[in-house]
N, CA, C and O of each residue as an XYZ file, in Angstrom:
196
protein
N      14.066    -27.205     12.957
C      14.919    -26.874     11.825
C      14.093    -26.329     10.659
O      14.515    -25.401      9.969
N      12.914    -26.915     10.449
C      12.067    -26.468      9.350
C      11.610    -25.022      9.567
O      11.553    -24.236      8.621
N      11.289    -24.680     10.804
C      10.864    -23.321     11.113
C      11.978    -22.326     10.810
O      11.726    -21.248     10.272
N      13.185    -22.685     11.149
C      14.323    -21.815     10.892
C      14.518    -21.606      9.391
O      14.791    -20.486      8.958
N      14.384    -22.660      8.596
C      14.542    -22.535      7.140
C      13.424    -21.694      6.529
O      13.670    -20.916      5.608
N      12.211    -21.842      7.027
C      11.116    -21.015      6.539
C      11.320    -19.553      6.913
O      11.002    -18.661      6.126
N      11.843    -19.305      8.095
C      12.137    -17.943      8.526
C      13.194    -17.303      7.628
O      13.043    -16.156      7.206
N      14.244    -18.033      7.345
C      15.298    -17.530      6.466
C      14.747    -17.274      5.059
O      15.045    -16.246      4.451
N      13.947    -18.207      4.548
C      13.363    -18.038      3.215
C      12.459    -16.815      3.184
O      12.462    -16.075      2.201
N      11.695    -16.591      4.230
C      10.802    -15.434      4.280
C      11.597    -14.137      4.228
O      11.282    -13.241      3.444
N      12.611    -14.040      5.050
C      13.370    -12.797      5.115
C      14.292    -12.586      3.911
O      14.657    -11.448      3.616
N      14.666    -13.634      3.227
C      15.537    -13.481      2.062
C      14.771    -13.378      0.745
O      15.314    -12.885     -0.244
N      13.524    -13.833      0.716
C      12.770    -13.833     -0.537
C      11.560    -12.904     -0.470
O      11.428    -12.002     -1.297
N      10.692    -13.112      0.490
C       9.425    -12.379      0.532
C       9.623    -10.921      0.938
O       9.053    -10.030      0.308
N      10.403    -10.665      1.955
C      10.592     -9.302      2.441
C      11.224     -8.378      1.399
O      10.715     -7.273      1.212
N      12.298     -8.760      0.714
C      12.844     -7.862     -0.308
C      11.884     -7.597     -1.462
O      11.867     -6.494     -2.008
N      11.086     -8.595     -1.840
C      10.110     -8.376     -2.907
C       9.081     -7.338     -2.471
O       8.717     -6.463     -3.257
N       8.616     -7.423     -1.247
C       7.653     -6.450     -0.730
C       8.240     -5.055     -0.627
O       7.576     -4.075     -0.966
N       9.477     -4.954     -0.163
C      10.111     -3.634     -0.045
C      10.355     -3.009     -1.418
O      10.137     -1.811     -1.603
N      10.800     -3.805     -2.369
C      10.996     -3.280     -3.722
C       9.676     -2.870     -4.356
O       9.612     -1.872     -5.074
N       8.640     -3.624     -4.097
C       7.322     -3.269     -4.619
C       6.831     -1.946     -4.067
O       6.204     -1.168     -4.786
N       7.105     -1.683     -2.809
C       6.692     -0.404     -2.225
C       7.530      0.765     -2.737
O       7.025      1.881     -2.856
N       8.792      0.524     -3.037
C       9.628      1.598     -3.564
C       9.219      1.971     -4.987
O       9.260      3.143     -5.363
N       8.827      0.982     -5.769
C       8.491      1.218     -7.167
C       7.082      1.781     -7.307
O       6.866      2.731     -8.059
N       6.118      1.202     -6.587
C       4.729      1.589     -6.762
C       4.030      1.562     -5.413
O       4.285      0.685     -4.588
N       3.152      2.524     -5.196
C       2.365      2.565     -3.977
C       1.010      1.923     -4.280
O       0.169      2.557     -4.917
N       0.775      0.684     -3.843
C      -0.433     -0.025     -4.261
C      -1.733      0.611     -3.781
O      -2.778      0.414     -4.402
N      -1.688      1.356     -2.708
C      -2.916      1.977     -2.204
C      -2.998      3.457     -2.543
O      -3.939      4.128     -2.121
N      -2.049      3.977     -3.285
C      -2.011      5.386     -3.693
C      -2.143      6.301     -2.478
O      -2.998      7.186     -2.446
N      -1.297      6.083     -1.489
C      -1.360      6.849     -0.250
C      -0.478      8.085     -0.266
O      -0.482      8.859      0.691
N       0.264      8.278     -1.320
C       1.167      9.423     -1.349
C       0.390     10.721     -1.505
O      -0.580     10.795     -2.258
N       0.817     11.704     -0.807
C       0.144     13.002     -0.866
C       0.694     13.841     -2.001
O       1.892     13.835     -2.282
N      -0.187     14.545     -2.632
C       0.208     15.455     -3.690
C       0.379     16.847     -3.095
O      -0.469     17.308     -2.332
N       1.448     17.500     -3.436
C       1.698     18.842     -2.900
C       0.835     19.897     -3.589
O       0.702     21.012     -3.085
N       0.253     19.558     -4.728
C      -0.544     20.529     -5.477
C      -1.987     20.621     -5.005
O      -2.651     21.616     -5.296
N      -2.491     19.645     -4.303
C      -3.887     19.685     -3.887
C      -4.025     20.383     -2.546
O      -3.167     20.262     -1.672
N      -5.120     21.116     -2.400
C      -5.386     21.804     -1.139
C      -6.098     20.894     -0.149
O      -5.862     20.970      1.057
N      -6.974     20.032     -0.665
C      -7.757     19.161      0.199
C      -7.976     17.821     -0.481
O      -7.902     17.706     -1.704
N      -8.243     16.829      0.318
C      -8.543     15.502     -0.206
C     -10.008     15.165      0.032
O     -10.400     14.002     -0.068
N     -10.811     16.158      0.344
C     -12.224     15.961      0.604
C     -12.934     15.606     -0.694
O     -12.759     16.276     -1.712
N     -13.736     14.545     -0.652
C     -14.551     14.151     -1.793
C     -15.999     14.434     -1.418
O     -16.539     13.779     -0.527
N     -16.638     15.395     -2.076
C     -18.018     15.728     -1.696
C     -18.954     14.558     -1.996
O     -18.807     13.852     -2.993
N     -19.904     14.384     -1.109
C     -20.863     13.290     -1.298
C     -21.958     13.724     -2.258
O     -22.300     14.903     -2.351
N     -22.491     12.759     -2.957
C     -23.572     13.032     -3.895
C     -24.876     12.948     -3.122
O     -25.134     11.943     -2.460
N     -25.713     13.995     -3.193
C     -26.970     13.938     -2.440
C     -27.873     12.835     -2.979
O     -27.961     12.608     -4.185
N     -28.531     12.168     -2.063
C     -29.429     11.090     -2.481
C     -30.711     11.679     -3.070
O     -31.169     12.730     -2.622
N     -31.283     11.024     -4.050
C     -32.522     11.555     -4.649
C     -33.670     11.482     -3.644
O     -33.768     10.536     -2.862
N     -34.521     12.477     -3.677
C     -35.660     12.510     -2.762
C     -36.775     11.621     -3.302
O     -36.909     11.408     -4.507
N     -37.548     11.126     -2.390
C     -38.638     10.224     -2.797
C     -39.858     10.967     -3.194
O     -40.862     10.356     -3.561
């Protein structure tokens, strides 16, 4: 019975909060911008010894 109540609580409380959070804000900034041509970040050359 306890497992069933925890399952219901998870799907009624935790899941909607997570879905609303994703609709409002993308925490990992994974959305693509249509204005950029590439997402390549050039590496900084290491200093020579």
